[in-house]
C-alpha positions as CSV (number, residue, x, y, z in Angstrom):
1,M,115.5,7.2,-96.4
2,K,115.4,8.3,-100.0
3,P,117.9,11.0,-101.2
4,E,114.9,13.3,-101.8
5,Q,113.9,13.1,-98.1
6,G,117.5,14.0,-97.2
7,E,117.2,17.0,-99.5
8,A,113.9,18.0,-97.9
9,A,115.4,17.8,-94.4
10,L,118.5,19.8,-95.4
11,A,116.3,22.5,-97.0
12,I,114.4,22.9,-93.7
13,L,117.6,23.3,-91.7
14,Q,118.9,25.9,-94.2
15,T,115.9,28.1,-93.7
16,R,116.3,28.2,-89.9
17,D,119.6,29.9,-89.6
18,D,120.0,31.4,-86.0
19,I,116.7,29.8,-84.9
20,R,117.0,27.0,-82.5
21,T,115.9,23.8,-84.1
22,D,116.0,20.3,-82.5
23,V,117.2,17.4,-84.7
24,V,116.5,13.9,-83.6
25,L,118.9,11.3,-85.1
26,E,118.8,7.6,-85.3
27,G,119.3,6.0,-81.9
28,G,117.3,8.8,-80.3
29,R,120.0,11.4,-79.9
30,K,118.5,14.9,-79.9
31,I,120.7,17.9,-80.7
32,A,120.1,21.7,-80.6
33,V,121.0,23.3,-83.9
34,W,121.4,27.0,-84.5
35,N,123.2,27.0,-87.8
36,I,124.7,24.5,-90.3
37,A,127.4,24.0,-92.9
38,W,126.8,21.2,-95.3
39,G,128.3,19.4,-98.3
40,R,128.0,16.2,-100.3
41,D,130.9,14.1,-101.4
42,I,131.1,13.1,-105.0
43,G,129.1,9.9,-105.5
44,E,127.2,10.1,-102.2
45,D,123.4,10.3,-102.0
46,F,123.3,12.2,-98.7
47,H,124.8,15.5,-97.3
48,H,127.1,15.7,-94.3
49,V,125.9,18.4,-91.9
50,T,128.1,20.3,-89.4
51,T,126.2,22.3,-86.7
52,N,126.8,25.4,-84.7
53,I,130.0,26.6,-86.2
54,S,129.1,30.1,-87.5
55,P,131.4,32.7,-86.1
56,D,128.5,35.2,-85.9
57,A,126.4,32.9,-83.8
58,P,125.8,34.4,-80.3
59,H,125.1,31.0,-78.9
60,E,127.6,28.6,-77.4
61,H,126.5,25.1,-78.4
62,A,128.2,21.8,-79.1
63,I,129.3,21.2,-82.6
64,D,127.9,18.0,-84.1
65,V,128.3,16.2,-87.4
66,F,125.8,13.9,-89.0
67,L,124.5,12.7,-92.4
68,T,121.1,13.7,-93.6
69,N,120.0,10.1,-93.8
70,E,120.4,9.8,-90.0
71,I,117.7,12.4,-89.4
72,V,114.5,11.0,-87.9
73,A,112.8,14.3,-87.1
74,I,113.3,18.0,-87.1
75,L,111.4,19.9,-84.4
76,D,110.6,23.6,-83.6
77,P,111.1,23.7,-79.8
78,Q,109.3,27.1,-79.6
79,S,106.0,26.0,-81.2
80,G,106.3,22.2,-80.7
81,D,105.8,21.8,-84.4
82,V,107.2,18.8,-86.2
83,L,108.9,20.3,-89.3
84,F,110.1,17.0,-90.7
85,R,109.5,13.3,-89.9
86,R,111.4,10.7,-91.8
87,D,108.4,8.2,-91.9
88,A,106.1,11.0,-93.1
89,A,108.3,12.5,-95.8
């Protein structure tokens, strides 16, 4: 994945605060995301993302951590739309 693709995936997740979004990671793991916190270490090409930690979130979901270059797809479970696909970005 190119850094620009990681940026595009992150931008999608940033716009979906408090909207369930499914993220498929390398290896096939699929996680439900309601909100994110993110950052990028100096010298790194990809952001680290921490999910579901907002104190205002009314949802109880597992906290996950991953790098944007691990994202294979971002899905809207309500509509079934594919919001991001690594091979198409």
